Backbone as JSON, one array per atom type, in Angstrom:
{
  "sequence": "MAHKDFVTLHDWTPAEMGDLLDLSARIKARPQEFRRALDGLALGLYFEKPSTRTRVSFEVGIFELGGTGLYLSPRDLQIGRGETIADTARVLSRYLGGIMARTFGHEVVTELARWASIPVINGLTDKLHPCQALTDYFTLREKKGKLSGLKLCYVGDGNNMCHSLAFGAAKVGVHFTAACPEGYLPDPALLEQAREDGRETGAVIEVVTDPVEGVKGADAVYTDVWASMGQEEEREKRLRDFQGFQVNLELFSRAKDDAIFMHCLPAHHGEEVTEEVCEHERSVIFDQAENRLHCQKAVMVTLMGKK",
  "N": [[50.69, -11.77, 42.28], [49.08, -8.75, 41.67], [49.65, -5.5, 42.8], [47.86, -2.66, 43.93], [48.61, -0.65, 45.67], [51.26, 0.67, 47.85], [51.54, 0.31, 50.88], [52.25, -1.08, 53.2], [54.93, -3.31, 53.96], [54.11, -5.73, 54.82], [52.04, -6.57, 53.21], [53.21, -7.55, 50.94], [54.67, -10.31, 49.24], [57.53, -12.5, 49.93], [58.73, -13.08, 47.43], [57.77, -11.01, 45.82], [58.85, -8.82, 47.14], [61.52, -9.37, 46.65], [61.5, -8.98, 43.88], [61.06, -6.21, 43.76], [63.46, -5.32, 44.92], [65.31, -6.27, 43.04], [64.5, -4.87, 40.75], [65.03, -2.28, 41.63], [67.81, -2.38, 41.68], [68.36, -2.68, 38.93], [67.36, -0.26, 37.93], [69.02, 1.55, 39.26], [71.51, 0.85, 38.14], [71.11, 1.21, 35.39], [69.75, 3.79, 34.69], [68.98, 5.27, 32.45], [67.47, 3.62, 30.85], [64.94, 3.74, 31.84], [63.79, 6.16, 31.47], [61.47, 6.92, 30.18], [59.51, 5.58, 31.43], [57.3, 6.34, 32.98], [56.05, 8.2, 31.41], [54.45, 11.26, 31.0], [52.8, 11.01, 33.22], [51.48, 12.12, 36.37], [52.47, 12.55, 39.75], [50.98, 12.98, 42.8], [52.11, 14.59, 45.68], [51.58, 14.38, 48.86], [52.0, 16.07, 51.81], [51.91, 16.07, 55.21], [53.87, 16.21, 57.04], [57.05, 17.79, 57.08], [59.93, 17.17, 54.93], [63.19, 16.12, 53.91], [64.59, 14.0, 52.43], [62.4, 12.39, 51.51], [60.7, 14.12, 50.02], [62.49, 15.27, 48.06], [63.62, 12.99, 46.83], [61.36, 11.66, 45.75], [60.3, 13.67, 44.05], [62.45, 14.12, 42.25], [62.69, 11.49, 41.39], [60.19, 10.84, 40.04], [60.37, 12.71, 38.01], [62.7, 11.83, 36.64], [61.7, 9.53, 35.6], [60.09, 10.36, 33.62], [57.77, 11.66, 34.33], [55.76, 13.97, 36.31], [55.97, 15.69, 39.41], [53.74, 16.82, 41.94], [53.65, 18.96, 44.55], [51.77, 18.86, 47.5], [50.26, 20.3, 50.21], [48.44, 20.25, 53.38], [47.34, 22.78, 53.39], [47.06, 23.3, 50.74], [45.11, 21.65, 49.8], [41.6, 20.84, 50.11], [41.17, 19.25, 52.26], [42.12, 20.34, 54.59], [40.08, 22.07, 55.13], [37.87, 20.67, 55.69], [36.96, 18.87, 53.72], [36.31, 15.49, 52.95], [38.57, 12.68, 53.24], [37.91, 10.58, 51.58], [36.47, 11.82, 49.49], [38.45, 13.55, 48.52], [40.39, 11.69, 47.66], [39.06, 10.45, 45.52], [38.66, 12.57, 43.78], [41.33, 13.37, 43.21], [42.12, 11.08, 41.92], [41.09, 11.39, 39.39], [42.83, 13.09, 38.16], [45.53, 12.44, 38.55], [48.36, 10.13, 38.3], [49.21, 8.73, 40.45], [49.47, 8.72, 44.08], [51.53, 9.91, 46.63], [51.8, 9.81, 50.05], [52.67, 11.41, 53.05], [52.22, 11.28, 56.3], [50.82, 12.0, 59.6], [48.82, 10.34, 61.09], [48.25, 6.91, 60.49], [45.91, 6.02, 59.4], [45.13, 7.91, 57.56], [46.58, 7.39, 55.22], [45.71, 4.74, 54.69], [43.02, 5.22, 54.27], [43.08, 6.9, 52.04], [44.12, 5.02, 50.21], [42.02, 3.22, 50.2], [39.92, 4.6, 48.92], [40.94, 5.77, 46.61], [41.35, 5.31, 43.11], [43.71, 5.06, 41.92], [47.26, 4.24, 42.33], [48.47, 4.33, 45.71], [51.09, 5.44, 47.7], [52.82, 4.86, 50.64], [54.54, 7.26, 52.19], [55.46, 7.66, 54.7], [54.17, 7.15, 57.9], [52.97, 7.6, 61.29], [53.02, 5.02, 62.09], [54.28, 3.29, 60.24], [57.04, 2.96, 57.88], [57.53, 2.12, 55.03], [58.9, 2.65, 52.56], [61.44, 3.51, 53.34], [62.39, 1.23, 54.7], [62.42, -0.69, 52.63], [64.45, 0.45, 51.08], [66.55, 0.23, 52.93], [67.02, -2.54, 53.13], [67.72, -3.04, 50.53], [70.12, -1.57, 50.44], [71.6, -2.95, 52.39], [71.82, -5.46, 51.16], [73.3, -4.7, 48.94], [75.72, -3.99, 50.13], [76.52, -6.31, 51.49], [76.14, -8.42, 49.79], [74.19, -10.31, 49.99], [71.1, -11.25, 51.67], [69.57, -13.12, 53.18], [69.95, -14.77, 56.24], [71.59, -12.87, 57.4], [72.18, -10.64, 60.21], [70.44, -7.95, 61.55], [70.55, -5.34, 63.78], [68.46, -3.18, 65.39], [68.62, -0.26, 67.24], [67.03, 1.56, 69.68], [64.06, 3.58, 69.64], [60.94, 1.9, 69.58], [59.55, 2.38, 66.99], [57.88, 3.69, 64.0], [59.85, 3.15, 62.09], [61.18, 0.96, 63.18], [59.08, -0.93, 63.13], [58.63, -1.26, 60.32], [61.13, -2.18, 59.5], [61.1, -4.65, 60.77], [59.01, -5.97, 59.39], [60.17, -5.96, 56.83], [62.47, -7.53, 57.27], [61.29, -9.99, 57.76], [60.39, -10.66, 55.23], [62.71, -11.01, 53.73], [64.32, -12.8, 55.01], [66.05, -12.05, 57.09], [67.65, -11.95, 60.27], [66.24, -10.18, 62.72], [66.75, -7.94, 65.3], [65.37, -5.95, 67.74], [66.48, -3.57, 69.9], [65.33, -2.04, 72.55], [64.41, 0.41, 75.02], [62.55, -0.28, 78.06], [59.12, 0.53, 77.96], [59.24, 1.7, 75.53], [58.88, -0.14, 73.55], [58.36, -1.95, 70.45], [55.17, -2.18, 68.69], [53.27, -4.84, 69.81], [51.35, -6.29, 68.35], [51.96, -5.76, 65.67], [54.52, -6.84, 65.61], [53.92, -9.54, 65.97], [52.59, -10.06, 63.59], [54.75, -9.71, 61.84], [56.42, -11.79, 62.69], [54.85, -13.95, 61.97], [54.85, -13.61, 59.2], [57.55, -14.13, 58.8], [57.89, -16.85, 58.99], [57.86, -18.09, 56.56], [60.31, -17.48, 55.4], [62.17, -18.1, 57.29], [63.02, -16.12, 58.95], [64.07, -14.51, 61.97], [62.51, -12.68, 64.45], [63.01, -10.55, 67.02], [62.9, -9.01, 70.31], [64.8, -7.12, 72.57], [65.96, -5.68, 75.68], [68.45, -4.85, 76.22], [70.99, -3.17, 74.77], [73.65, -3.98, 74.27], [73.54, -6.75, 74.31], [71.84, -6.97, 72.12], [73.29, -6.05, 69.81], [75.25, -7.91, 69.51], [76.98, -10.0, 67.36], [75.87, -8.82, 65.12], [75.4, -7.95, 61.69], [74.73, -5.53, 60.78], [74.19, -2.41, 62.31], [71.65, -0.37, 63.39], [70.05, 2.78, 63.84], [67.71, 5.33, 64.96], [66.26, 8.61, 65.34], [65.53, 9.65, 68.69], [63.33, 11.15, 69.42], [60.71, 11.62, 67.44], [59.11, 13.52, 64.74], [56.47, 15.41, 66.03], [56.77, 14.53, 68.56], [58.14, 16.31, 70.08], [57.66, 17.56, 72.53], [58.16, 15.57, 74.32], [60.84, 15.32, 74.38], [62.93, 15.86, 76.33], [62.36, 14.02, 78.37], [62.65, 11.66, 76.92], [65.36, 11.77, 76.26], [66.47, 11.2, 78.73], [65.37, 8.65, 79.26], [66.46, 7.08, 77.26], [69.11, 6.76, 77.82], [72.14, 5.0, 77.56], [71.47, 3.75, 75.25], [72.66, 4.89, 73.13], [74.3, 4.76, 70.0], [77.47, 4.41, 69.99], [81.08, 4.34, 69.55], [81.97, 2.3, 71.23], [79.67, 0.64, 71.62], [79.13, 0.0, 68.94], [81.38, -1.49, 68.35], [80.84, -3.91, 69.48], [79.4, -5.35, 67.71], [79.73, -7.39, 64.69], [83.04, -7.54, 63.23], [83.06, -6.5, 60.67], [80.73, -5.11, 60.53], [78.16, -2.88, 59.38], [77.1, 0.55, 59.73], [73.88, 1.97, 60.02], [71.38, 4.43, 59.34], [68.33, 6.15, 59.11], [68.15, 8.85, 58.82], [66.93, 12.22, 59.41], [69.91, 12.61, 61.42], [70.52, 13.06, 64.88], [73.22, 14.19, 65.97], [75.28, 13.13, 68.59], [73.21, 12.44, 70.21], [71.27, 9.95, 69.63], [73.28, 8.76, 68.2], [76.83, 8.92, 67.84], [79.14, 11.38, 66.52], [81.46, 10.16, 65.61], [80.66, 7.57, 64.88], [78.77, 8.09, 62.89], [80.46, 9.14, 60.93], [82.09, 7.04, 60.44], [84.17, 4.66, 58.69], [82.71, 2.46, 57.98], [80.14, 3.35, 57.92], [77.08, 3.7, 56.27], [75.22, 5.59, 55.74], [74.74, 7.67, 53.91], [74.68, 6.36, 51.52], [72.35, 4.92, 51.9], [70.56, 7.09, 51.89], [70.83, 8.0, 49.22], [69.89, 5.72, 47.91], [67.18, 5.74, 48.4], [66.09, 7.12, 46.26], [66.4, 5.34, 44.03], [65.04, 3.02, 44.85], [62.44, 3.96, 45.36], [61.77, 4.78, 42.83], [61.56, 2.28, 41.68], [59.29, 1.3, 43.02], [57.35, 3.12, 42.07], [57.42, 2.58, 39.29], [56.59, -0.09, 39.31], [53.97, 0.09, 40.37], [52.69, 2.2, 38.95], [53.35, 1.94, 36.31], [52.76, 0.83, 32.89], [50.6, -1.89, 32.64]],
  "CA": [[49.64, -10.86, 42.75], [49.29, -7.36, 41.29], [49.31, -4.59, 43.89], [47.51, -1.29, 43.6], [49.22, 0.3, 46.6], [52.43, 0.32, 48.64], [51.2, 0.87, 52.19], [53.03, -1.81, 54.19], [55.63, -4.48, 53.41], [53.34, -6.91, 55.24], [51.16, -6.98, 52.11], [54.0, -8.05, 49.81], [55.28, -11.62, 49.49], [58.99, -12.47, 49.78], [59.1, -13.03, 46.01], [57.48, -9.66, 45.34], [59.88, -7.95, 47.73], [62.72, -9.64, 45.86], [61.34, -8.33, 42.57], [61.28, -4.78, 43.96], [64.89, -5.11, 45.14], [65.99, -6.5, 41.76], [64.19, -3.73, 39.87], [65.8, -1.14, 42.15], [69.21, -2.54, 41.23], [68.42, -2.4, 37.49], [67.16, 1.18, 37.75], [70.24, 2.23, 39.71], [72.6, 0.55, 37.22], [70.82, 1.68, 34.03], [68.61, 4.71, 34.8], [68.56, 5.78, 31.15], [66.49, 2.71, 30.26], [63.64, 3.94, 32.47], [63.47, 7.59, 31.38], [60.12, 7.14, 29.67], [58.67, 4.55, 32.06], [56.05, 6.95, 33.45], [55.91, 9.38, 30.56], [53.18, 11.97, 31.01], [52.03, 10.8, 34.44], [51.74, 13.04, 37.49], [52.4, 11.98, 41.09], [50.67, 13.93, 43.85], [52.96, 14.39, 46.86], [50.84, 15.0, 49.96], [52.87, 16.14, 52.98], [51.54, 16.67, 56.49], [55.15, 16.39, 57.73], [58.12, 18.19, 56.16], [60.89, 16.12, 54.66], [64.27, 16.35, 52.95], [64.8, 12.86, 51.56], [61.19, 11.9, 50.86], [60.25, 15.05, 48.97], [63.44, 15.42, 46.96], [63.79, 11.73, 46.1], [60.17, 11.39, 44.95], [60.19, 14.65, 42.97], [63.47, 13.8, 41.26], [62.4, 10.17, 40.84], [59.12, 10.87, 39.04], [60.91, 13.48, 36.87], [63.63, 10.99, 35.89], [60.91, 8.49, 34.94], [59.32, 10.99, 32.57], [56.55, 12.23, 34.85], [55.79, 15.24, 37.03], [55.54, 15.64, 40.81], [53.0, 17.98, 42.41], [53.69, 19.06, 46.01], [50.47, 19.19, 48.05], [50.2, 20.35, 51.67], [47.06, 20.41, 53.84], [46.87, 24.12, 53.02], [46.78, 23.33, 49.3], [43.93, 20.83, 49.54], [40.43, 21.17, 50.92], [41.16, 18.42, 53.47], [42.31, 21.27, 55.7], [38.87, 22.85, 55.35], [36.75, 19.79, 55.99], [36.61, 17.87, 52.7], [36.69, 14.15, 53.42], [39.65, 11.99, 52.53], [37.28, 9.79, 50.53], [36.19, 12.7, 48.35], [39.74, 14.01, 48.0], [41.02, 10.58, 46.94], [38.36, 10.2, 44.26], [38.94, 13.7, 42.89], [42.72, 13.27, 42.76], [42.22, 9.93, 41.01], [40.72, 11.83, 38.05], [43.88, 13.94, 37.62], [46.89, 11.96, 38.8], [48.7, 8.73, 38.07], [49.48, 8.12, 41.74], [49.55, 9.61, 45.24], [52.43, 9.59, 47.73], [51.33, 10.54, 51.23], [53.52, 11.38, 54.25], [51.22, 11.78, 57.24], [50.92, 11.58, 61.0], [47.98, 9.18, 61.31], [48.34, 5.87, 59.46], [44.6, 5.86, 58.79], [45.01, 8.81, 56.41], [47.09, 6.66, 54.05], [44.84, 3.6, 54.39], [41.77, 5.76, 53.74], [43.39, 7.3, 50.67], [44.23, 3.81, 49.41], [40.7, 2.6, 50.08], [39.02, 5.33, 48.04], [41.57, 6.16, 45.34], [41.42, 4.28, 42.06], [45.11, 5.08, 41.49], [48.15, 3.76, 43.39], [48.83, 5.17, 46.86], [52.38, 5.04, 48.27], [53.05, 5.35, 51.99], [55.83, 7.92, 52.32], [55.72, 7.61, 56.14], [53.12, 7.48, 58.88], [53.46, 7.35, 62.65], [53.03, 3.58, 62.32], [55.13, 2.55, 59.31], [57.85, 3.69, 56.9], [57.97, 1.03, 54.16], [59.87, 3.06, 51.54], [62.77, 3.51, 53.95], [62.8, -0.15, 54.99], [62.8, -1.29, 51.34], [65.76, 1.01, 50.77], [67.54, -0.29, 53.86], [67.39, -3.91, 52.77], [68.46, -2.91, 49.27], [71.47, -1.13, 50.79], [72.26, -4.04, 53.1], [72.17, -6.47, 50.15], [74.35, -4.1, 48.13], [76.98, -3.98, 50.89], [76.89, -7.64, 51.97], [76.03, -9.39, 48.71], [73.07, -11.22, 50.25], [70.28, -10.84, 52.81], [69.16, -14.26, 54.01], [70.91, -15.21, 57.24], [72.26, -11.75, 58.06], [71.53, -10.1, 61.4], [70.35, -6.5, 61.67], [70.09, -4.91, 65.1], [67.95, -1.81, 65.49], [68.77, 0.22, 68.61], [66.32, 2.81, 69.92], [62.62, 3.63, 69.87], [60.16, 0.93, 68.82], [58.69, 3.3, 66.25], [57.49, 3.31, 62.64], [61.01, 2.58, 61.41], [61.36, -0.37, 63.75], [58.01, -1.79, 62.62], [58.83, -1.59, 58.91], [62.31, -3.04, 59.41], [60.69, -6.01, 61.16], [58.28, -6.55, 58.26], [61.11, -6.21, 55.75], [63.31, -8.68, 57.64], [60.48, -11.2, 57.59], [60.26, -10.97, 53.8], [63.99, -11.32, 53.09], [65.05, -13.83, 55.76], [67.05, -11.46, 57.97], [67.46, -12.03, 61.72], [66.04, -8.8, 63.15], [66.67, -7.72, 66.74], [65.1, -4.59, 68.18], [66.95, -3.31, 71.27], [64.57, -0.85, 72.94], [64.18, 0.51, 76.47], [61.19, -0.54, 78.55], [58.24, 1.67, 77.73], [59.38, 2.15, 74.14], [58.95, -1.35, 72.75], [57.5, -1.91, 69.27], [53.79, -2.64, 68.81], [53.29, -6.31, 69.83], [50.51, -6.86, 67.29], [52.72, -5.71, 64.42], [55.61, -7.82, 65.72], [53.35, -10.87, 65.76], [52.38, -10.18, 62.14], [56.06, -9.9, 61.21], [56.88, -13.15, 63.0], [54.05, -14.84, 61.14], [55.4, -13.47, 57.86], [58.9, -14.67, 58.75], [57.92, -18.31, 58.96], [58.13, -18.54, 55.18], [61.71, -17.26, 55.04], [63.04, -18.48, 58.39], [63.48, -14.93, 59.66], [63.86, -14.4, 63.41], [62.16, -11.33, 64.87], [63.07, -10.56, 68.47], [63.04, -7.74, 71.02], [65.56, -7.19, 73.82], [66.07, -4.37, 76.32], [69.88, -4.61, 76.45], [71.59, -2.94, 73.46], [74.88, -4.76, 74.12], [73.07, -8.08, 73.89], [71.22, -6.87, 70.8], [74.21, -5.87, 68.69], [76.2, -9.02, 69.43], [76.88, -10.8, 66.14], [75.1, -8.12, 64.09], [76.05, -7.53, 60.45], [74.39, -4.11, 60.62], [73.62, -1.75, 63.48], [70.75, 0.67, 62.86], [69.35, 3.57, 64.83], [66.84, 6.41, 64.5], [66.13, 9.64, 66.36], [64.77, 9.23, 69.87], [62.07, 11.89, 69.43], [60.31, 11.87, 66.06], [58.22, 14.67, 64.55], [55.24, 15.26, 66.81], [57.12, 14.1, 69.91], [59.11, 17.28, 70.59], [57.4, 17.85, 73.94], [58.67, 14.45, 75.11], [62.26, 15.17, 74.1], [63.77, 15.8, 77.52], [62.11, 12.73, 79.03], [63.23, 10.61, 76.09], [66.81, 11.82, 76.41], [66.79, 10.48, 79.96], [64.95, 7.24, 79.17], [67.26, 6.34, 76.28], [70.5, 6.68, 78.23], [72.65, 3.64, 77.39], [71.08, 3.24, 73.93], [73.38, 5.62, 72.08], [75.25, 3.98, 69.2], [78.81, 5.01, 70.01], [82.11, 3.4, 69.07], [82.02, 1.14, 72.11], [78.56, -0.26, 71.29], [79.31, -0.47, 67.56], [82.46, -2.48, 68.33], [80.31, -5.19, 69.96], [78.86, -6.06, 66.55], [80.79, -8.05, 63.92], [84.15, -6.66, 62.85], [82.76, -5.86, 59.39], [79.36, -4.59, 60.58], [77.94, -1.53, 58.85], [76.2, 1.39, 60.51], [72.78, 2.48, 59.22], [70.49, 5.43, 59.96], [67.41, 6.65, 58.09], [68.34, 10.3, 58.78], [68.06, 13.0, 59.91], [70.56, 12.15, 62.65], [70.83, 14.05, 65.91], [74.57, 13.83, 66.39], [75.49, 13.3, 70.02], [72.08, 11.87, 70.94], [71.15, 8.5, 69.37], [74.52, 8.28, 67.59], [77.94, 9.88, 67.95], [79.74, 11.85, 65.27], [82.46, 9.18, 65.16], [80.0, 6.45, 64.21], [78.19, 8.62, 61.64], [81.53, 9.35, 59.96], [82.92, 5.83, 60.41], [84.39, 4.12, 57.34], [81.66, 1.47, 57.7], [78.83, 3.99, 57.93], [76.52, 3.71, 54.91], [74.0, 6.39, 55.85], [74.48, 8.47, 52.72], [74.28, 5.4, 50.5], [70.92, 4.71, 52.15], [69.83, 8.27, 51.43], [70.79, 7.96, 47.75], [69.11, 4.58, 47.43], [65.76, 6.08, 48.43], [65.72, 7.5, 44.89], [66.31, 4.18, 43.14], [64.0, 2.09, 45.32], [61.12, 4.56, 45.16], [61.5, 4.69, 41.39], [61.1, 0.91, 41.43], [57.91, 1.22, 43.5], [56.5, 3.86, 41.15], [57.34, 1.84, 38.04], [55.79, -1.3, 39.56], [52.56, 0.42, 40.6], [52.12, 3.17, 38.02], [53.72, 1.64, 34.93], [51.77, 0.13, 32.06], [50.5, -3.31, 33.0]],
  "C": [[49.99, -9.42, 42.36], [48.83, -6.46, 42.42], [48.89, -3.24, 43.33], [48.35, -0.31, 44.41], [50.49, -0.26, 47.24], [52.26, 0.99, 49.99], [52.01, 0.23, 53.3], [53.7, -3.0, 53.52], [54.93, -5.77, 53.81], [52.49, -7.44, 54.09], [51.9, -7.65, 50.97], [54.66, -9.38, 50.17], [56.8, -11.5, 49.41], [59.43, -12.38, 48.32], [58.87, -11.64, 45.44], [58.47, -8.64, 45.89], [61.2, -8.13, 46.97], [62.67, -8.98, 44.5], [61.58, -6.82, 42.69], [62.77, -4.47, 44.14], [65.68, -5.27, 43.83], [65.74, -5.34, 40.79], [64.93, -2.48, 40.32], [67.23, -1.19, 41.66], [69.33, -2.23, 39.75], [68.26, -0.91, 37.21], [68.4, 1.96, 38.16], [71.38, 2.06, 38.71], [72.38, 1.17, 35.84], [69.63, 2.65, 34.04], [68.08, 5.2, 33.46], [67.51, 4.9, 30.49], [65.08, 2.94, 30.79], [63.15, 5.39, 32.34], [62.09, 7.89, 30.82], [59.11, 6.2, 30.33], [57.33, 5.1, 32.5], [55.78, 8.24, 32.7], [54.51, 9.98, 30.66], [52.34, 11.79, 32.25], [52.43, 11.8, 35.53], [51.56, 12.3, 38.81], [52.09, 13.1, 42.07], [51.45, 13.6, 45.1], [52.32, 15.13, 48.04], [51.68, 14.92, 51.24], [52.17, 16.81, 54.15], [52.79, 16.96, 57.31], [56.19, 16.85, 56.72], [59.14, 17.07, 55.98], [61.98, 16.63, 53.73], [64.3, 15.21, 51.94], [63.53, 12.45, 50.81], [60.75, 12.83, 49.74], [61.21, 15.07, 47.79], [63.55, 14.13, 46.15], [62.56, 11.39, 45.25], [60.03, 12.38, 43.8], [61.2, 14.37, 41.87], [63.15, 12.46, 40.59], [61.33, 10.19, 39.77], [59.58, 11.65, 37.81], [61.81, 12.6, 36.0], [62.94, 9.81, 35.22], [60.0, 9.06, 33.86], [58.04, 11.66, 33.02], [56.78, 13.54, 35.58], [55.32, 15.04, 38.46], [54.85, 16.93, 41.21], [53.0, 17.97, 43.94], [52.35, 19.57, 46.52], [50.55, 19.18, 49.57], [48.74, 20.42, 52.09], [46.48, 21.77, 53.49], [46.49, 24.2, 51.55], [45.51, 22.56, 48.94], [42.79, 21.24, 50.46], [40.28, 20.24, 52.13], [41.28, 19.31, 54.7], [41.09, 22.1, 56.01], [37.64, 21.95, 55.44], [36.33, 18.82, 54.91], [37.1, 16.51, 53.17], [37.85, 13.6, 52.62], [39.09, 11.18, 51.38], [37.01, 10.63, 49.29], [37.48, 13.17, 47.69], [40.4, 12.92, 47.16], [40.37, 10.36, 45.58], [38.55, 11.35, 43.27], [40.36, 13.6, 42.33], [42.91, 12.13, 41.76], [41.87, 10.3, 39.57], [41.82, 12.64, 37.37], [45.25, 13.27, 37.56], [47.1, 10.51, 38.4], [49.0, 7.99, 39.36], [49.55, 9.18, 42.83], [50.6, 9.07, 46.2], [51.99, 10.43, 48.91], [52.27, 10.32, 52.41], [52.72, 12.08, 55.35], [51.56, 11.41, 58.67], [50.12, 10.28, 61.19], [48.05, 8.18, 60.16], [47.02, 5.73, 58.71], [44.39, 6.82, 57.61], [45.45, 8.1, 55.14], [46.17, 5.48, 53.7], [43.51, 4.08, 53.81], [41.96, 6.26, 52.31], [43.44, 6.07, 49.76], [42.88, 3.15, 49.19], [39.86, 3.27, 49.0], [39.63, 5.72, 46.7], [41.54, 5.0, 44.35], [42.82, 4.2, 41.46], [45.99, 4.6, 42.63], [48.41, 4.8, 44.47], [50.1, 4.59, 47.49], [52.52, 5.68, 49.65], [54.45, 5.93, 52.1], [56.27, 8.08, 53.75], [54.43, 7.94, 56.87], [53.72, 7.25, 60.27], [53.61, 5.86, 62.94], [54.08, 2.85, 61.49], [55.92, 3.48, 58.4], [58.4, 2.68, 55.89], [58.97, 1.42, 53.08], [61.29, 3.05, 52.1], [63.25, 2.09, 54.21], [63.18, -0.9, 53.71], [64.19, -0.84, 50.96], [66.85, 0.42, 51.66], [67.97, -1.7, 53.5], [68.07, -3.96, 51.41], [69.91, -2.53, 49.56], [72.25, -2.23, 51.49], [72.69, -5.13, 52.12], [73.32, -5.99, 49.27], [75.71, -4.21, 48.82], [77.47, -5.39, 51.25], [76.76, -8.73, 50.91], [74.9, -10.39, 48.87], [72.24, -10.63, 51.38], [69.98, -12.01, 53.74], [70.27, -14.68, 54.96], [71.68, -14.1, 57.91], [71.5, -11.35, 59.31], [71.6, -8.58, 61.38], [69.82, -6.18, 63.05], [69.7, -3.44, 65.04], [67.98, -1.4, 66.95], [68.0, 1.53, 68.77], [64.84, 2.63, 70.15], [61.91, 2.61, 69.0], [59.1, 1.63, 67.99], [58.33, 2.78, 64.87], [58.63, 2.65, 61.87], [61.26, 1.15, 61.88], [60.33, -1.35, 63.21], [58.27, -2.22, 61.17], [60.09, -2.42, 58.7], [61.98, -4.48, 59.78], [59.94, -6.69, 60.01], [59.22, -6.88, 57.11], [61.99, -7.42, 56.02], [62.57, -9.99, 57.41], [60.4, -11.62, 56.13], [61.56, -11.43, 53.17], [64.84, -12.3, 53.89], [66.16, -13.31, 56.64], [66.66, -11.68, 59.43], [67.4, -10.59, 62.22], [65.9, -8.75, 64.67], [66.43, -6.24, 67.0], [65.53, -4.46, 69.63], [66.36, -1.98, 71.71], [64.43, -0.79, 74.46], [62.74, 0.17, 76.83], [60.35, 0.73, 78.4], [58.28, 2.19, 76.32], [59.51, 0.96, 73.19], [58.05, -1.24, 71.52], [56.12, -2.51, 69.55], [53.76, -4.17, 68.76], [52.44, -6.94, 68.73], [51.24, -6.85, 65.95], [53.88, -6.69, 64.44], [55.1, -9.23, 65.46], [53.07, -11.11, 64.28], [53.7, -10.44, 61.44], [56.6, -11.29, 61.47], [56.14, -14.18, 62.16], [54.57, -14.82, 59.7], [56.75, -14.19, 57.74], [58.98, -16.18, 58.73], [58.24, -18.84, 57.57], [59.61, -18.46, 54.84], [62.69, -17.72, 56.12], [63.58, -17.3, 59.17], [63.16, -15.02, 61.15], [63.6, -12.95, 63.74], [62.13, -11.33, 66.39], [63.25, -9.16, 69.03], [63.81, -7.98, 72.3], [65.6, -5.78, 74.41], [67.51, -4.02, 76.68], [70.56, -4.4, 75.11], [72.88, -3.71, 73.23], [74.54, -6.18, 73.68], [72.55, -8.05, 72.46], [72.21, -6.83, 69.66], [75.19, -7.03, 68.54], [75.95, -9.85, 68.17], [76.15, -10.12, 65.0], [75.98, -7.79, 62.88], [75.78, -6.06, 60.16], [73.78, -3.61, 61.91], [72.89, -0.51, 62.99], [70.18, 1.47, 64.01], [68.55, 4.67, 64.17], [66.76, 7.44, 65.63], [65.26, 9.15, 67.51], [63.43, 9.95, 69.98], [61.73, 12.26, 67.99], [59.45, 13.12, 65.98], [56.9, 14.42, 65.25], [55.5, 14.86, 68.24], [58.07, 15.09, 70.59], [58.91, 17.57, 72.08], [57.95, 16.76, 74.87], [60.2, 14.38, 75.08], [63.11, 15.01, 75.34], [63.6, 14.48, 78.26], [62.75, 11.6, 78.24], [64.76, 10.61, 76.18], [67.26, 11.09, 77.67], [66.51, 8.99, 79.82], [65.83, 6.42, 78.24], [68.76, 6.33, 76.63], [70.97, 5.21, 78.16], [72.32, 3.06, 76.03], [71.72, 4.03, 72.8], [74.3, 4.67, 71.32], [76.55, 4.78, 69.14], [79.83, 3.96, 69.57], [82.17, 2.15, 69.93], [80.91, 0.15, 71.79], [78.74, -0.84, 69.9], [80.37, -1.57, 67.49], [81.99, -3.85, 68.82], [79.67, -5.99, 68.84], [80.02, -6.77, 65.82], [81.84, -7.04, 63.47], [83.89, -5.91, 61.54], [81.34, -5.31, 59.35], [79.3, -3.19, 60.0], [77.01, -0.77, 59.78], [75.16, 2.01, 59.59], [71.92, 3.45, 60.03], [69.62, 6.0, 58.85], [67.53, 8.16, 57.88], [66.99, 11.03, 58.84], [68.61, 12.43, 61.2], [70.75, 13.32, 63.6], [72.17, 13.65, 66.53], [74.75, 14.12, 67.87], [74.33, 12.81, 70.86], [72.03, 10.36, 70.65], [72.41, 7.91, 68.76], [75.59, 9.36, 67.73], [78.45, 10.25, 66.55], [80.7, 10.81, 64.71], [81.83, 8.01, 64.42], [79.37, 6.9, 62.89], [79.25, 8.73, 60.55], [82.47, 8.14, 59.83], [83.06, 5.31, 58.98], [83.36, 3.05, 56.97], [80.25, 2.04, 57.89], [78.33, 4.09, 56.49], [75.3, 4.63, 54.83], [73.71, 7.22, 54.6], [74.19, 7.6, 51.5], [72.79, 5.07, 50.66], [70.1, 5.88, 51.6], [69.72, 8.29, 49.91], [69.84, 6.87, 47.26], [67.6, 4.77, 47.58], [65.27, 6.39, 47.02], [65.47, 6.27, 44.03], [65.17, 3.24, 43.55], [62.6, 2.67, 45.13], [60.78, 4.63, 43.68], [60.99, 3.29, 41.04], [59.65, 0.73, 41.88], [56.98, 1.93, 42.52], [56.33, 3.13, 39.82], [56.43, 0.62, 38.2], [54.31, -0.97, 39.67], [51.94, 1.24, 39.48], [52.41, 2.87, 36.56], [52.62, 0.88, 34.19], [51.79, -1.35, 32.39], [50.38, -4.17, 31.75]]
}
C-alpha cells in the first residue's frame, strides 16, 4: 500500500513499519547514498508549537536529502488571519513537495492531509507523535537487536507520546505497558485501536496505575514531561498528582538488569526523571534525539521520493 501521508502509525502495516525502520538504518549507515534523494524539493515546516528536535532534525534532514526546508509559523501564513486550512493546503501543494505540521489540535494535521495533494507529516499534535515513536522503536531495535517480544514500560501521562508508543508497539510486536496515575490514563478508544492492531503481531497493550508493577520485567523504561506545552497552568496540580511516578534509580532498578532508559526530551530534571537516570550508562536519550534525523529522513524519502 502506497501512503500519501504520515499522520498516525495506526495507518501503517507491520510490514510497512518494518520497511521504514530498515530504511532508517540504511540512511543512518550510508547517508551519502541519499544526498540527492529529494533533489530540488521543498518541505514546508508549519509550527504552532516551538521545538528543538523537530525543527532542527527536519531542516537538516531535508537539506541532507538535497531539498530545502521553509519554516512557517501562524504569523507567516494567512491561517492566522482567517484563511481556511483547506485553502492553505491547496495553495501550498502548488509550491512544495511536502508539509510537516506540528500543531496543538490533531484536526489541523488531518485537515491538511485531507486537502493537500502533497504528503503531510505529523510532527506532533496533542493526540499523537508518530515521528518520535518511530524513532523510539528504531532506537530500541538498535540497542537490543530485535523488537518482537521485548517489553517497554511508559511511566507518566497518558498523552500523545503514550498513544503513539502504543500504536508503534502494536506494529512491531512489543509488549507495551503504560503506568499512569488515575485521571491521566491514555485515550481508551485509541488503546482499543492499538490492541486491535496488535493482534497481527501478538503485541500486548496494557495500562496499570502502579509504576512498580509496570516496570517489572521491562527491557526499556520510558517517560515524558508531566505538563506538556499548553498545560502550564496545570503544572502545580500535575506535580502533586504524579507523585510516585518519577523515574528514579529505585524505580529504574525494578526493570531488567540491562534495561535502557528512554525519554523523548525535553526532560524536566528532578520532576518526571532524576539527573542520575538521565545520565545513567544505560540512558539512550541522546541516541533517540539523533535518530529523529535518520528516521524522519526515511519518512520523507518514502513519501516524497520518486515513485
